[in-house]
C-alpha positions in Angstrom: 3.4 -0.3 13.6 1.9 -0.7 10.2 -1.9 -0.9 10.1 -3.4 -0.5 6.6 -6.7 -0.3 4.9 -6.3 -3.4 2.7 -9.9 -4.3 3.1 -11.1 -1.4 1.0 -8.1 -0.4 -1.0 -8.6 3.2 0.1 -6.4 5.7 1.8 -7.3 6.3 5.5 -9.0 9.7 4.6 -11.0 8.1 1.8 -11.9 5.3 4.1 -13.2 7.7 6.8 -15.2 9.8 4.2 -16.9 6.7 2.8 -17.7 5.4 6.3 -19.1 8.8 7.3 -21.3 8.8 4.2 -23.0 5.7 5.5 -24.1 7.3 8.7 -27.9 7.3 8.7 -29.2 10.6 7.3 -32.5 10.6 9.2 -32.9 13.9 11.1 -35.6 13.6 13.7 -37.7 16.5 15.0 -35.9 19.2 16.9 -34.9 17.9 20.4 -36.0 19.5 23.6 -34.0 22.6 24.5 -31.1 21.7 26.7 -27.7 23.0 27.8 -24.2 21.9 27.0 -21.3 23.3 29.0 -17.7 22.8 28.1 -14.5 24.4 29.2 -11.7 25.8 27.1 -8.3 27.3 27.7 -7.3 30.5 26.0 -3.6 31.2 26.2 -3.2 34.5 24.4 -4.9 37.9 24.1 -7.3 38.2 21.2 -7.3 34.5 20.6 -10.4 33.0 18.9 -12.4 29.8 19.5 -14.7 28.4 16.8 -17.6 26.0 17.5 -17.1 22.7 15.6 -20.4 22.7 13.8 -19.3 21.0 10.5 -19.9 21.9 6.9 -23.4 20.6 6.4 -26.8 22.2 6.7 -28.3 18.8 7.2 -28.2 19.2 11.0 -30.2 21.6 13.1 -28.2 24.3 14.8 -30.6 26.6 16.8 -29.1 27.8 20.1 -27.7 30.7 22.1 -24.1 30.4 23.0 -22.8 32.1 26.1 -19.1 32.7 25.9 -18.4 33.2 29.6 -17.1 36.7 29.1 -20.5 38.5 29.5 -21.3 38.1 25.8 -23.5 35.8 23.9 -24.6 35.1 20.3 -27.6 33.3 18.6 -26.5 30.5 16.2 -28.9 29.4 13.5 -26.7 27.4 11.1 -23.5 25.5 10.8 -21.8 28.5 9.0 -23.1 31.2 11.2 -20.5 33.9 11.4 -21.0 34.1 15.2 -19.7 30.6 15.7 -16.2 32.1 16.0 -15.6 34.3 19.1 -12.6 36.4 20.1 -11.4 36.5 23.7 -9.7 39.6 24.8 -7.8 38.0 27.6 -6.2 34.6 28.3 -8.0 32.4 30.8 -10.4 29.5 31.4 -13.9 29.8 29.9 -17.0 27.7 30.4 -19.0 28.0 27.2 -22.7 27.2 27.4 -24.8 26.1 24.4 -28.5 26.5 25.2 -30.9 25.2 22.6 -30.7 22.6 19.9 -27.4 21.4 18.5 -27.4 18.2 16.4 -23.8 18.2 15.2 -20.7 19.0 17.4 -17.6 17.3 16.0 -13.9 18.4 16.1 -12.8 15.7 13.6 -9.2 16.4 14.4 -9.6 20.0 13.2 -9.9 23.5 14.4 -9.6 24.4 18.1 -9.5 20.8 19.3 -6.5 21.4 21.7 -8.4 24.2 23.6 -11.0 21.8 25.0 -10.2 20.7 28.5 -13.4 19.6 30.2 -16.9 18.5 29.2 -18.6 20.1 32.2 -22.3 19.3 32.0 -25.1 18.3 29.6 -28.9 18.3 29.5 -29.8 16.8 26.1 -29.3 19.4 23.3 -30.0 16.7 20.7 -26.6 15.6 19.5 -26.8 13.2 16.5 -23.1 13.3 15.8 -20.6 14.2 18.5 -16.8 13.7 18.8 -13.8 15.1 20.6 -11.4 13.6 18.0 -7.8 14.4 18.9 -8.8 16.7 21.8 -5.6 15.8 23.5 -6.0 18.2 26.4 -9.5 16.9 27.4 -9.2 15.9 31.1 -12.7 14.9 32.1 -16.2 14.0 31.0 -18.9 14.8 33.5 -21.4 12.0 34.4 -24.2 14.2 33.0 -23.1 13.2 29.5 -25.2 10.1 30.0 -28.0 12.4 29.0 -27.0 12.1 25.3 -29.9 10.1 23.9 -30.3 10.8 20.2 -26.7 10.1 18.9 -26.4 8.0 15.8 -22.6 7.8 15.8 -19.6 8.1 18.2 -17.1 7.6 15.4 -13.8 8.9 16.7 -15.8 10.0 19.8 -12.8 10.4 22.1 -10.0 9.4 19.8 -6.5 10.4 21.0 -7.8 12.1 24.1 -4.5 11.3 25.7 -5.3 12.9 29.1 -8.6 11.0 29.7 -8.2 8.5 32.6 -11.8 7.6 33.5 -15.0 7.2 31.7 -18.1 8.2 33.7 -20.5 5.5 34.7 -23.4 5.1 32.3 -21.8 7.2 29.6 -23.8 5.6 26.8 -26.8 4.4 28.8 -29.3 6.5 26.9 -27.7 6.0 23.4 -30.2 3.5 22.2 -30.0 4.7 18.6 -26.2 4.8 18.1 -24.9 2.6 15.2 -21.1 3.2 15.2 -18.3 3.4 17.7 -15.5 3.4 15.1 -12.2 4.5 16.7 -14.2 5.8 19.7 -11.4 5.4 22.2 -8.5 4.8 19.9 -5.2 5.9 21.4 -6.8 6.7 24.8 -3.7 5.4 26.5 -4.6 6.3 30.1 -8.0 4.5 30.1 -7.2 1.1 31.6 -10.6 0.1 33.0 -13.7 -0.5 30.9 -17.1 -0.9 32.6 -18.8 -4.2 31.6 -22.0 -2.1 31.1 -20.4 0.5 28.8 -22.4 -0.5 25.7 -25.3 -2.3 27.6 -28.1 -0.2 26.1 -26.6 0.3 22.6 -28.7 -2.4 21.0 -28.4 -1.0 17.4 -24.6 -0.7 17.2 -23.1 -2.4 14.1 -19.4 -1.5 14.3 -16.7 -1.5 16.9 -14.0 -1.2 14.3 -10.8 0.3 16.0 -12.9 1.1 19.1 -10.0 0.6 21.5 -7.2 0.5 19.0 -3.9 1.2 20.8 -4.8 0.9 24.4 -3.6 0.0 27.9 -6.7 -1.8 29.0 -5.8 -4.3 31.7 -8.6 -6.7 31.1 -11.7 -7.1 28.9 -15.0 -7.6 30.6 -16.6 -10.9 29.4 -20.0 -9.2 29.0 -18.8 -6.1 27.2 -20.7 -6.9 23.9 -23.4 -9.0 25.4 -26.2 -6.6 24.4 -24.9 -5.7 20.9 -26.3 -8.5 18.7 -26.2 -6.4 15.4 -22.4 -5.9 15.4 -20.8 -7.0 12.1 -17.3 -5.5 12.5 -14.7 -6.0 15.3 -11.7 -5.2 13.2 -8.8 -3.6 15.1 -11.1 -3.4 18.2 -8.4 -4.3 20.7 -5.3 -4.2 18.5 -2.2 -3.0 20.2 -3.7 -3.7 23.6 -0.3 -3.8 25.3 -1.6 -5.0 28.7 -4.1 -7.6 27.6 -3.1 -11.0 28.8 -6.2 -13.1 28.0 -9.5 -12.9 26.2 -12.7 -14.1 27.9 -14.3 -17.0 26.1 -17.8 -15.3 26.3 -16.7 -12.1 24.7 -18.5 -12.7 21.4 -21.2 -15.1 22.7 -24.0 -12.8 21.5 -22.5 -11.5 18.3 -23.7 -14.0 15.7 -23.7 -11.4 12.9 -20.1 -10.5 13.4 -18.2 -10.8 10.1 -14.8 -9.0 10.5 -12.2 -9.7 13.1 -9.2 -8.3 11.1 -6.4 -7.3 13.6 -8.9 -7.7 16.4 -6.2 -8.8 18.8 -3.2 -8.0 16.7 -0.1 -6.8 18.5 -1.4 -7.6 22.0 2.1 -8.2 23.1 1.3 -9.6 26.5 -1.4 -12.0 25.3 -0.6 -15.5 26.5 -3.7 -17.5 25.9 -6.8 -17.6 23.6 -9.8 -19.1 25.2 -11.5 -22.1 23.7 -14.9 -21.3 22.4 -14.1 -17.6 21.7 -15.8 -17.8 18.3 -18.3 -20.6 19.0 -21.3 -18.4 18.1 -19.6 -16.3 15.4 -21.3 -18.3 12.6 -21.1 -15.5 10.1 -17.5 -14.6 10.6 -15.7 -14.0 7.3 -12.3 -12.5 7.9 -9.6 -13.2 10.5 -6.8 -11.3 8.8 -4.1 -10.6 11.3 -6.5 -11.4 14.1 -3.8 -12.6 16.5 -0.6 -11.5 14.7 2.5 -10.0 16.4 1.6 -11.5 19.8 5.1 -12.4 21.1 3.9 -14.3 24.2 1.2 -16.4 22.6 2.4 -20.0 23.0 -0.5 -22.3 22.3 -3.9 -22.3 20.6 -7.1 -24.1 21.7 -8.5 -26.9 19.7 -11.5 -26.1 17.4 -11.0 -22.4 17.7 -12.7 -21.8 14.3 -15.1 -24.8 14.5 -18.2 -22.7 14.0 -16.7 -20.4 11.4 -17.9 -22.2 8.3 -18.2 -18.9 6.3 -14.7 -17.6 7.1 -12.9 -16.8 3.8 -9.6 -15.5 4.9 -7.0 -16.3 7.6 -4.3 -14.1 6.0 -1.5 -13.4 8.5 -3.8 -14.7 11.2 -1.0 -15.7 13.5 1.9 -14.1 11.7 5.0 -13.1 13.8 3.7 -14.9 16.9 7.4 -15.7 17.7 6.7 -18.2 20.4 3.7 -20.1 19.0 5.0 -23.6 18.7 2.1 -25.9 17.9 -1.0 -25.9 15.7 -4.0 -27.9 17.0 -5.0 -30.8 14.8 -8.2 -30.1 12.9 -8.0 -26.4 13.4 -9.6 -25.6 10.0 -11.7 -28.8 9.6 -14.9 -26.8 9.4 -13.6 -23.8 7.4 -15.1 -24.9 4.1 -15.3 -21.4 2.7 -11.7 -20.5 3.4 -9.7 -19.4 0.4 -6.8 -17.3 1.7 -4.1 -18.6 4.1 -1.4 -16.2 2.9 1.2 -15.8 5.8 -1.1 -17.5 8.3 1.7 -18.9 10.4 4.5 -16.7 8.9 7.3 -16.2 11.3 6.0 -18.5 14.1 8.0 -21.0 16.0 5.9 -23.9 14.6 7.9 -27.1 14.7 5.4 -29.4 13.1 2.3 -29.3 10.8 -0.6 -31.6 11.7 -1.5 -34.0 8.9 -4.6 -33.0 7.1 -4.5 -29.5 8.4 -6.3 -28.1 5.3 -8.4 -31.1 4.3 -11.6 -29.2 5.0 -10.6 -26.2 3.0 -11.4 -27.5 -0.5 -11.7 -24.1 -2.2 -8.4 -22.6 -0.8 -6.4 -20.8 -3.4 -3.6 -19.0 -1.6 -1.0 -20.5 0.7 1.7 -18.0 -0.1 4.2 -17.5 2.8 1.9 -19.7 5.0 4.8 -21.3 6.9 7.5 -18.8 5.9 10.2 -18.8 8.6 8.7 -21.5 10.7 10.8 -24.1 12.6 9.3 -27.1 10.9 11.5 -30.1 10.2 9.2 -31.9 7.8 6.0 -31.5 5.7 3.3 -34.1 6.1 2.7 -36.0 2.9 -0.5 -35.0 1.2 -0.8 -31.7 2.9 -2.5 -30.1 -0.1 -4.4 -33.2 -1.3 -7.8 -31.7 -0.7 -6.9 -28.3 -2.2 -7.3 -28.6 -6.0 -8.0 -24.8 -6.5 -4.6 -23.7 -5.1 -2.9 -21.2 -7.3 -0.3 -19.6 -5.0 2.3 -21.3 -3.0 5.0 -18.6 -3.3 7.2 -18.5 -0.2 5.1 -21.1 1.5 8.1 -22.8 3.1 10.7 -20.1 2.5 13.3 -19.6 5.3 12.2 -22.8 7.0 15.9 -23.5 7.8 15.2 -26.7 9.8 13.2 -28.4 7.0 15.1 -31.5 5.9 13.1 -32.9 3.0 10.3 -32.4 0.5 7.7 -35.1 0.2 7.1 -36.6 -3.2 3.8 -35.7 -4.8 3.4 -32.7 -2.5 1.7 -30.7 -5.3 0.0 -33.5 -7.2 -3.6 -32.4 -6.3 -2.9 -28.7 -7.0 -3.8 -28.8 -10.7 -4.4 -25.1 -10.9 -1.1 -24.1 -9.3 0.6 -21.1 -11.0 3.1 -19.7 -8.6 5.9 -21.3 -6.6 8.2 -18.3 -6.3 10.6 -18.8 -3.4 8.6 -21.8 -2.1 11.7 -23.4 -0.5 14.0 -20.4 -0.6 16.8 -20.6 2.0 15.8 -24.0 3.2 19.4 -24.8 3.9 18.8 -28.0 5.9 17.1 -29.9 3.0 19.5 -32.8 2.6 17.3 -35.2 0.6 16.9 -35.5 -3.2 14.8 -33.1 -5.2 11.6 -35.1 -6.0 11.6 -35.7 -9.8 7.8 -35.6 -10.0 7.3 -32.5 -7.8 5.5 -30.5 -10.5 4.4 -33.3 -12.8 0.6 -32.5 -12.3 0.8 -28.7 -12.5 0.3 -27.7 -16.1 -0.6 -24.0 -15.4 2.6 -23.4 -13.5 4.3 -20.2 -14.6 6.6 -18.9 -11.8 9.5 -20.9 -10.3 11.7 -18.0 -9.6 14.0 -18.5 -6.5 12.0 -21.7 -5.8 15.1 -23.5 -4.3 17.2 -20.5 -3.9 20.2 -21.3 -1.6 19.1 -24.8 -0.9 22.8 -25.6 -0.8 22.5 -29.1 0.7 19.7 -30.5 -1.5 20.8 -33.5 -3.5 19.6 -35.3 -6.6 19.2 -33.8 -10.1 17.6 -30.7 -11.5 17.4 -31.8 -15.1 14.0 -33.6 -14.9 12.5 -30.7 -13.0 13.6 -28.2 -15.6 12.4 -30.4 -18.4 9.0 -30.6 -16.8 8.9 -26.9 -16.1 9.7 -26.1 -19.8 7.0 -28.5 -20.8 4.5 -26.6 -18.8 5.7 -23.3 -20.3 7.2 -21.8 -17.2 8.4 -18.3 -18.0 9.8 -17.1 -14.7 12.6 -19.2 -13.3 15.6 -16.9 -12.5 17.5 -18.0 -9.4 15.5 -21.2 -9.1 18.6 -23.2 -8.3 20.9 -20.5 -7.1 23.7 -21.9 -4.9 22.2 -25.4 -5.0 25.7 -26.7 -5.2 25.0 -30.2 -3.9 22.9 -31.2 -6.9 24.7 -33.8 -9.0 24.1 -31.8 -12.2 24.6 -28.3 -10.7 27.4 -27.5 -13.2 25.2 -28.2 -16.2 22.1 -26.2 -15.0 21.4 -23.4 -17.5 22.6 -20.1 -16.2 19.2 -18.5 -16.4 17.9 -21.1 -13.9 20.5 -20.2 -11.3 
């Protein structure tokens, strides 16, 4: 699987640091003294365990730690030398923190693999808490619902491979939490989610990657019903290998949601998408890869994006949905803000394109690879007639091996068109004439490389096309007519065009 950070242009570590920097810095008064008990496994004599108290003095650390070997220490700061303890003998130890502890995060570091159980909790004042990559954590006691001041559960239980059950009411008192980024990412054995899991988390704004890579059997319809401030659902259920359908009410109360990138990408058992799924998502901006790589998705509901007038990108939205055969008419009619359709249906089994599919997308600029590798046999005339701002059509119909013809005037309205690289590459079934006026109205065109590469059955003449391209000042045209041997003037085509 390849899941990147294209939205930010940052590496994953840079992305995480920038996200962490946005966590609210408010430190409330010291919490009531409580107790936190957790179990660790020590395998060797003289082995150490270090409390994960972080690197910042921003958070209050004022507690006594009882090491369960008849010793204890008082901790007063994140870098207190007593936060590391040496055990003389192997065994299981229940460590108790009694007092105030605002930060307790493994962050995929330190002694994460020694943690086996979260035994009990009376609120010690956690603001930030995670068991990130604690792969031997087996259980979370129900008393963890006593956490009440947490601001973030980013990577809360990420890659806790052994967890099978979440206690009832786990976040019931977390009324201040803002983030659940990657909270249950790669928790493979958790396959049931309580519909009330986030019921009282009214201030949460991000579920980015929350259940990324999971084996959840079904999604409760009311899971996000009480989270009206959420803006980001990117990767939320991506790689949900057992998810077969999506409840239509899932985002009914999430009107502020903007990002659905990869939200249901690589849900390989997904067969249907419910009508009305995004009906109330009036601020949605991005659907990049939202439903991509879903091998069993066959049909789409009409008007799926009817309320998404602010959506700007559908890049790879349905890419590599191998069995998706039809596109509902009018799917993008209300998507007046959409500019990016790169790879939208790339690699699908689409056999026809509805007329006027993009008529409502008057500011669209990129249709690169939009239908690359599809099973279409024809292109509706005037497909881009309402898209005067289009610049990129590179690979748009590339590898459409069933395409039999190119309609005359296809690009007439695309007066800002610059790139047709590989637009019809390997369209080996085109048996009609090359339209002589295909690029007549595209004075900014610069790139025709591999445009008709290997269109071996296309007939007609290339001379007029080349003359027009040179008039426009096209500078890139290598391989444009490679192996187009059925053209009447193929022998006389300049070598640098083929």
